[in-house]
N, C-alpha and C positions, 0 to 999 in steps of 0.2 A: 297835529302831528301827520295824520293820515294825508292831509291835503297837500302837505309840504313834500312827503315821499312821492305821491302821484305826480305832482309837477316835476319834481327832478328826474323821475324815471321817463316821463314824456320827453323833457328837454334832452335828456341823455340820447334817447332812441332817435329823435329828430336829427340831432347833431351828427350822428354816425351815418344816418341815410344820406345826409347832405354831403359828408365826406365820401362816401362810396359814389355818388353821382359826379363830384368833381373829379375823382381819380378816373372814373369811366371815361368822362369827356376828354380828358387829356390823353388817354391811351388810345382814343378812336378818333382823333383829329385828323391825321393824314398818314395812313400806314405805309405810303410810298416813301416818305421822309424816314420813317421807322426802318424801313428795309435798307436805305442807303447807309443809315447808321450801322446796321448789322453787317453789311458788305465791307464798310471800312473798318469795323472792329475785327472782322476776319483778316483783312489784309494786314493790319497793323500787328496782330498776333503771328503773321509770318513774316514780320519786320519788313513789310512792303509799305510804300507811301500811300496815305489816303487819297482818295479820288475827289475831286471838286464836284459838288452836287450841281449840275447844271440844269436850270429849269427849262431851256430850250430842248435839251436831249429828253428831259422828263416828259414834255408836252408831246414831243414826237413818239416817245414809248407809247404814251396813251393812245395816240392816233393809231399806232400800230396794233394794239390789241382790241381797238374799236373796230378795225377792219376784219379781225380775226375772230370776233366773239361768237360767230355761228360755227366755229370749227373745233370745239373741245369735244373730244370723243368720250364714251363711257368709261374708258379706263384712264380719264384725265391726261390725254395727250392732245397736242395740237397739230394739225396737219395744215399749216398756213404759212406762206413765205412771200410777202408783199415784194414787188419787184424794187429794184434800186432806184428807178424813176419815181416811185411813188413818194420816196423821202423828199425829193426836191419838188415834185410836181404837185403833191397833195399834203403831206405831212407838215413840212416846214411852213407853206403858206398858211394852212390851217392854224398854226401856232403863232404866226407872225415872227417867224424866224427870218432875220435879215439874210437873203441869200448870199451876199459877198461874204457873210461869215460862217457859211455853211462849211464844216471841218470834216475830217475823217472819222467815220464810224468804225471802230477796230473791232467790234464783236456785238453780239447780242445774245440774250438768253430769254426764252418764252416759256410759259407754263401755265396751266390751268387746273382748277379744282371745282368740284360740283358744288361746293359750298364754301362760304368765307371762312378763312382760318387766319390766325394772327400772322404778322409779318416773320416772326422767328420760325414758325411752322412752314410758311410759304417758302422761306429761304432753304430750309433743309429738306422739305418733303415734295416741293413742287419745282423749284428751280435749280438746285444744286443737288442733282440725284445721281451723277455720274462723274468720272474723272475728267470727262472732256469738259464738262461745265465747271468743275472745280479749276481746272488749268486755265480756262478762259478768265475766270473770277480773279486769278492771281497773275495774270499776264503783266509783266513789268512795263510794257509800252502804254498801258492805259493811263491816262492823266484825268479823266472825267467820266462821270456817270450820270445816268438818268433813269428813273423808274416810273412806270405807268401802271395802273390797276384800274380794272372796270369790272362790274358785276351788278346784279340785283338780288332781291331777297330770295328768288327761286333759283339762282344760280344760272350757268357757271360763274366763277370768277376768274379772270385772266390777268397774269403779271407779266410785265415785259422789263427787261433790263438792257439799256443801250449803253455800250462803252465808246469812248472817243479817246483818240491820241493827239487831239489838237492842243493848241496852246491854251492854257487855262485863262479864263475870263475874256477871251477874245473869239471864241467860236460859238455858233449857235445863239448868238445875242438875240434877245427878243425886242421887238419894236415897242418903245414907250415902257419897257422892263415888263412887258406882259400884262399890262394894265388893260389892253383891250381884249384880252381873251375872255370870251363867255363860256365858262366850263359848265356844260349841262350834264355830263355823265363822267363817272369815275374820279380819278384824282392822279396828279403827277408830282413828283419830287421837285424840290426847290421852290414850292409854292407854299404861302401860308393859308391859302384857301382849303377849308375841310373838304372831304369827299362829297360829291353830289351823287345822286341816283341811289342805288341800293343801300350802300354803307350809310349813307345820310339817313335814310329812311329807317335803317336798323337803330341807329342812335336815337332818333326821334321817337320810335317805338318804346324803346327802353326808358327813355326820359318821360315819355307819357305815362308809363306804367308807375314810375317812380312819383309821378305828380298824383296819380290816383291813391298811392300809399299815404302820401302826405295828407290828402284831404280827409281819408278815412281816420288817420291817426288823430288828426285835429279835432275832428267831430267826435271821436271817442273821448279825448281829453276834455273837451268842452262839456259833454254830456255828464261825465263822471265829476268833474269839478263843480258843475251846477247842482247835481244831486247831493254832493257832499256838503256843499254850503246850505 
């Protein structure tokens, strides 16, 4: 009877730990995609149409914050504004955006934080902090959106939202659907690729910790089962 109770307790504990890991992995796949969902929910709540999640815009948003990553001040503000030429001469080529499809960028929002925070907090605390940003978010001329995020475990983390008023599905088209992009740092929306760099390391570290817990628990169960038998 004691053996059965011990085994049931062990199986219940391992099952719950596995569930926590699965949920954690899902929540930390691509925060840029999560932020696009939050943006669209905010717009629909105001009876505005949802914006198309454009991976070309998202990739360029990532390029934007990559260029500005050394400009996050101690009070979490960014003093960085890449030139318009950077979009067509650097950002778009780096992303493999077909230049004939380069459309109109109708606005952008940039913010930074000393450490990583969840997309919902990044939305309310980092990006939409004043009426100007809120007005831009709810602009009726926007049709598409892209989000980029970059950072490492030491911080800071930078977020960028790019809006476009171009024709949906015909602007900022990626060559070969973006298959040639070698993402080494950060993440961008419209992509199924998990974040690279700091966010990836954070997830890896947590999964590694869970792995140690599994190993310890299994060893404990084995020892107690062996002694009981």
